[in-house]
Structure formats: C-alpha cells, structure tokens
KOLMARFI-227103 format. One record per residue (C-alpha): residue number from 1; residue in one letter; x, y, z. Coordinates in Angstrom, 1 decimal. Each point is the difference from the previous one (the first is absolute). Layout:
<pts>
@k=NUM&r=a&px=X&py=Y&pz=Z .
...
</pts>
This chain:
<pts>
@k=1&r=m&px=0.0&py=0.0&pz=0.0 .
@k=2&r=e&px=2.8&py=2.4&pz=1.0 .
@k=3&r=k&px=1.9&py=-0.8&pz=-3.2 .
@k=4&r=m&px=-3.0&py=0.6&pz=-2.2 .
@k=5&r=f&px=-0.7&py=3.3&pz=1.8 .
@k=6&r=e&px=3.6&py=1.2&pz=-0.4 .
@k=7&r=s&px=0.0&py=-1.0&pz=-3.7 .
@k=8&r=t&px=-3.2&py=2.0&pz=-0.6 .
@k=9&r=l&px=1.4&py=2.9&pz=1.9 .
@k=10&r=w&px=3.2&py=0.0&pz=-2.0 .
@k=11&r=a&px=-1.9&py=-0.3&pz=-3.3 .
@k=12&r=s&px=-2.1&py=3.0&pz=1.0 .
@k=13&r=r&px=3.0&py=2.2&pz=-0.7 .
@k=14&r=f&px=-1.0&py=-0.3&pz=-3.7 .
@k=15&r=m&px=-2.8&py=2.5&pz=0.7 .
@k=16&r=v&px=2.8&py=2.6&pz=-0.4 .
@k=17&r=i&px=-0.1&py=-0.7&pz=-3.7 .
@k=18&r=m&px=-3.2&py=2.2&pz=-0.2 .
@k=19&r=a&px=1.9&py=2.9&pz=1.5 .
@k=20&r=v&px=2.9&py=-0.6&pz=-2.4 .
@k=21&r=v&px=-2.2&py=-0.2&pz=-3.1 .
@k=22&r=f&px=-2.2&py=3.0&pz=0.9 .
@k=23&r=g&px=3.1&py=2.0&pz=1.0 .
@k=24&r=l&px=1.4&py=-0.7&pz=-3.4 .
@k=25&r=i&px=-3.2&py=1.0&pz=-1.7 .
@k=26&r=g&px=-0.1&py=3.2&pz=2.1 .
@k=27&r=a&px=3.6&py=0.8&pz=-1.1 .
@k=28&r=v&px=-0.8&py=-0.6&pz=-3.7 .
@k=29&r=i&px=-3.1&py=2.3&pz=0.3 .
@k=30&r=l&px=2.1&py=2.7&pz=1.7 .
@k=31&r=f&px=2.7&py=-0.2&pz=-2.7 .
@k=32&r=i&px=-2.6&py=0.3&pz=-2.7 .
@k=33&r=v&px=-1.8&py=3.0&pz=1.6 .
@k=34&r=a&px=3.4&py=1.7&pz=0.6 .
@k=35&r=s&px=1.0&py=-0.6&pz=-3.6 .
@k=36&r=v&px=-3.3&py=1.4&pz=-1.3 .
@k=37&r=d&px=0.6&py=3.1&pz=2.3 .
@k=38&r=i&px=3.4&py=0.5&pz=-1.6 .
@k=39&r=y&px=-1.5&py=-0.4&pz=-3.4 .
@k=40&r=d&px=-2.7&py=2.6&pz=0.8 .
@k=41&r=s&px=2.7&py=2.4&pz=1.3 .
@k=42&r=a&px=2.0&py=-0.4&pz=-3.2 .
@k=43&r=k&px=-3.1&py=0.4&pz=-2.2 .
@k=44&r=f&px=-0.8&py=3.2&pz=2.0 .
@k=45&r=v&px=3.5&py=1.4&pz=-0.6 .
@k=46&r=v&px=0.0&py=-0.8&pz=-3.7 .
@k=47&r=t&px=-3.5&py=1.5&pz=-0.6 .
@k=48&r=t&px=0.9&py=3.1&pz=2.0 .
@k=49&r=y&px=3.1&py=0.6&pz=-2.1 .
@k=50&r=i&px=-1.7&py=-0.8&pz=-3.3 .
@k=51&r=n&px=-2.9&py=2.4&pz=0.8 .
@k=52&r=h&px=2.4&py=2.6&pz=1.2 .
@k=53&r=t&px=-1.9&py=0.4&pz=3.2 .
@k=54&r=h&px=1.5&py=0.3&pz=3.4 .
@k=55&r=p&px=-2.5&py=-0.7&pz=2.9 .
@k=56&r=e&px=0.5&py=2.0&pz=3.2 .
@k=57&r=n&px=1.2&py=-3.0&pz=2.1 .
@k=58&r=f&px=1.6&py=-1.9&pz=-2.9 .
@k=59&r=h&px=3.2&py=-1.0&pz=1.8 .
@k=60&r=e&px=-1.7&py=-0.9&pz=3.2 .
@k=61&r=d&px=-2.5&py=-2.2&pz=-1.8 .
@k=62&r=v&px=2.7&py=-1.8&pz=-2.0 .
@k=63&r=v&px=2.2&py=-0.6&pz=3.0 .
@k=64&r=g&px=-2.9&py=-0.9&pz=2.2 .
@k=65&r=g&px=-1.2&py=-2.6&pz=-2.5 .
@k=66&r=i&px=3.4&py=-1.6&pz=-0.3 .
@k=67&r=i&px=0.6&py=0.0&pz=3.7 .
@k=68&r=g&px=-3.4&py=-1.5&pz=0.6 .
@k=69&r=a&px=1.0&py=-2.8&pz=-2.5 .
@k=70&r=v&px=3.3&py=-0.5&pz=1.8 .
@k=71&r=d&px=-2.1&py=-0.3&pz=3.2 .
@k=72&r=l&px=-2.1&py=-2.7&pz=-1.6 .
@k=73&r=y&px=3.1&py=-1.9&pz=-1.3 .
@k=74&r=l&px=1.4&py=0.0&pz=3.6 .
@k=75&r=i&px=-3.2&py=-1.4&pz=1.4 .
@k=76&r=g&px=0.1&py=-2.6&pz=-2.7 .
@k=77&r=v&px=3.5&py=-0.9&pz=1.2 .
@k=78&r=v&px=-1.3&py=-0.3&pz=3.5 .
@k=79&r=m&px=-2.6&py=-2.5&pz=-1.3 .
@k=80&r=l&px=2.8&py=-2.0&pz=-1.8 .
@k=81&r=l&px=2.2&py=-0.1&pz=3.0 .
@k=82&r=f&px=-3.0&py=-1.1&pz=2.1 .
@k=83&r=s&px=-0.9&py=-2.8&pz=-2.4 .
@k=84&r=f&px=3.6&py=-1.2&pz=-0.5 .
@k=85&r=g&px=0.7&py=0.1&pz=3.7 .
@k=86&r=l&px=-3.2&py=-1.9&pz=1.0 .
@k=87&r=y&px=0.7&py=-2.6&pz=-2.6 .
@k=88&r=e&px=3.6&py=-0.5&pz=1.1 .
@k=89&r=l&px=-0.9&py=0.0&pz=3.7 .
@k=90&r=f&px=-3.0&py=-2.4&pz=-0.1 .
@k=91&r=i&px=0.2&py=-2.0&pz=-3.2 .
@k=92&r=s&px=3.5&py=-0.4&pz=-1.6 .
@k=93&r=e&px=3.1&py=1.8&pz=-1.0 .
@k=94&r=i&px=-0.2&py=1.5&pz=-3.5 .
@k=95&r=d&px=2.6&py=-2.1&pz=-1.8 .
@k=96&r=v&px=0.2&py=2.2&pz=-3.1 .
@k=97&r=a&px=0.9&py=3.0&pz=2.1 .
@k=98&r=k&px=3.4&py=-1.6&pz=0.7 .
@k=99&r=d&px=3.0&py=0.7&pz=-2.2 .
@k=100&r=d&px=2.2&py=-2.7&pz=-1.6 .
@k=101&r=k&px=2.0&py=-0.4&pz=3.2 .
@k=102&r=g&px=-3.1&py=-0.7&pz=2.0 .
@k=103&r=e&px=0.0&py=3.3&pz=1.9 .
@k=104&r=d&px=-3.2&py=1.9&pz=0.7 .
@k=105&r=n&px=-1.0&py=3.1&pz=-1.8 .
@k=106&r=k&px=0.6&py=2.6&pz=2.7 .
@k=107&r=i&px=-3.1&py=2.1&pz=-0.9 .
@k=108&r=l&px=-2.4&py=-2.9&pz=0.5 .
@k=109&r=a&px=1.8&py=-2.1&pz=2.6 .
@k=110&r=i&px=-2.3&py=-0.1&pz=3.0 .
@k=111&r=h&px=0.7&py=-2.5&pz=2.7 .
@k=112&r=s&px=-2.2&py=1.4&pz=2.9 .
@k=113&r=l&px=-3.1&py=2.1&pz=0.7 .
@k=114&r=d&px=2.3&py=2.7&pz=1.3 .
@k=115&r=q&px=1.9&py=0.2&pz=-3.3 .
@k=116&r=l&px=-3.3&py=0.2&pz=-1.9 .
@k=117&r=k&px=-1.3&py=2.7&pz=2.4 .
@k=118&r=d&px=3.2&py=2.0&pz=-0.4 .
@k=119&r=k&px=0.0&py=-0.1&pz=-3.8 .
@k=120&r=i&px=-3.7&py=0.9&pz=-0.2 .
@k=121&r=s&px=0.3&py=2.8&pz=2.6 .
@k=122&r=k&px=2.9&py=1.6&pz=-1.9 .
@k=123&r=v&px=-2.0&py=0.0&pz=-3.2 .
@k=124&r=i&px=-3.0&py=1.4&pz=1.8 .
@k=125&r=v&px=2.1&py=2.8&pz=1.4 .
@k=126&r=m&px=1.1&py=0.8&pz=-3.5 .
@k=127&r=v&px=-3.6&py=0.0&pz=-1.1 .
@k=128&r=l&px=-0.7&py=2.5&pz=2.8 .
@k=129&r=v&px=2.9&py=2.2&pz=-1.1 .
@k=130&r=v&px=-1.1&py=0.0&pz=-3.6 .
@k=131&r=g&px=-3.6&py=0.9&pz=1.1 .
@k=132&r=f&px=1.4&py=2.8&pz=2.2 .
@k=133&r=f&px=1.9&py=1.5&pz=-3.0 .
@k=134&r=q&px=-3.1&py=-0.4&pz=-2.2 .
@k=135&r=k&px=-2.0&py=2.1&pz=2.5 .
@k=136&r=v&px=2.8&py=2.5&pz=0.4 .
@k=137&r=g&px=-0.1&py=0.7&pz=-3.7 .
@k=138&r=h&px=-3.6&py=1.1&pz=0.2 .
@k=139&r=t&px=0.3&py=2.1&pz=3.2 .
@k=140&r=h&px=-0.2&py=3.7&pz=-0.1 .
@k=141&r=y&px=2.1&py=1.9&pz=2.6 .
@k=142&r=n&px=-1.3&py=3.2&pz=1.5 .
@k=143&r=g&px=2.7&py=1.4&pz=2.1 .
@k=144&r=a&px=3.1&py=-0.6&pz=2.0 .
@k=145&r=l&px=-1.6&py=-2.4&pz=2.5 .
@k=146&r=d&px=-1.2&py=-2.3&pz=-2.9 .
@k=147&r=m&px=3.5&py=0.0&pz=-1.4 .
@k=148&r=l&px=1.4&py=-0.8&pz=3.5 .
@k=149&r=y&px=-2.4&py=-3.0&pz=0.3 .
@k=150&r=f&px=1.0&py=-1.1&pz=-3.5 .
@k=151&r=a&px=3.7&py=0.1&pz=1.0 .
@k=152&r=l&px=-0.6&py=-1.9&pz=3.2 .
@k=153&r=s&px=-2.0&py=-2.7&pz=-1.8 .
@k=154&r=i&px=2.7&py=-0.4&pz=-2.5 .
@k=155&r=t&px=2.6&py=-0.3&pz=2.8 .
@k=156&r=a&px=-2.2&py=-2.6&pz=1.8 .
@k=157&r=v&px=-0.3&py=-2.1&pz=-3.2 .
@k=158&r=a&px=3.8&py=0.2&pz=-0.6 .
@k=159&r=l&px=0.7&py=-1.1&pz=3.6 .
@k=160&r=g&px=-2.5&py=-2.8&pz=-0.3 .
@k=161&r=l&px=1.6&py=-1.2&pz=-3.2 .
@k=162&r=y&px=3.5&py=0.3&pz=1.6 .
@k=163&r=f&px=-1.0&py=-2.1&pz=3.0 .
@k=164&r=l&px=-1.9&py=-2.5&pz=-2.2 .
@k=165&r=g&px=3.2&py=-0.5&pz=-2.0 .
@k=166&r=k&px=1.9&py=-0.8&pz=3.3 .
@k=167&r=v&px=-2.5&py=-2.7&pz=1.0 .
@k=168&r=g&px=1.6&py=-3.4&pz=-0.1 .
@k=169&r=k&px=3.4&py=1.2&pz=-1.1 .
@k=170&r=k&px=3.2&py=-0.4&pz=2.0 .
@k=171&r=n&px=2.5&py=2.8&pz=0.3 .
</pts>
C-alpha cells in the first residue's frame, strides 16, 4: 500500500507539464504581441516620414512603443525561464541544452528552486526598470521639485541595479 501511494505521489509531479506547456504558450504569445508592437511602431515612423507630418509627441510615442515591446519580450523571457526551470526541476534535464562536452548551458541551467527564483526575479526587476523608463518618457515635469524627484528615482533605480548585480557574486 505504501509503495503504491509513493509511486502515485511521485508520478503526480508530471502535473507540472501543464505549467510548462502553458508557460511556453504564454511566452510565444508575448513574443508575437511584442513583435507586432515593434512592427506597428516601425509602420508609424515610416508613414510619418512619407506623409511629411510630425505629430506633437512623435519621439515619445515611438520610444514608448519600442520600450513597451521590450517589456513584453522580457516578460516572455520570464515565462521561458519559468517553463525550462520547472521542467528541469520536476521532470528531467533538458539534454539538448548541453554542449558537446556534456556541460549545461549556463543560461538555462537550473538545479534548485532558489536558482529558478533568482533568475526569474532578476528578469522581473529588469521588467520593472523598463516599465519605469517607459513611464518617465511620458511624464511632464513642472518645476524643480519634480526634477529632484526624477533625479532621486533614477538614483534609486541605479542603486538597485548595482546591488542586484552584486547578488550571488563573490568579490
């Protein structure tokens, strides 16, 4: 009875396949949407120059569209890391990710939940930074106090990225 229960419990790990498959589907969807956004931004730029028009917020709109697409690509990468990590942790190592010498690809090598969490959290922080800069591009500053807040927020982002780069590295 105990052996049968343990076998069933161990086999239940294959439920993770659903998260892996739907994570991959989510990543593909995000990559497609981001690519369409880049295409739309490029089409907007070309038609603007062909028609010799220059909308009021032209540069902000173009940069905002591209940064938004980069944001979606980064979230897609989070989904890929999530899918690869879950698969490697619960199902099996991805054999094709190894090079000819049998060494793991360093980008996708995930051997614990902590490693998966660290990789995903770093990409999520980058998504937040990209989102921050997208918002900054559309912000209007009305005085010295707004500029001070802007400078402080840039400093906070820079410090956060500096310390994020130090995490897990030996001096």
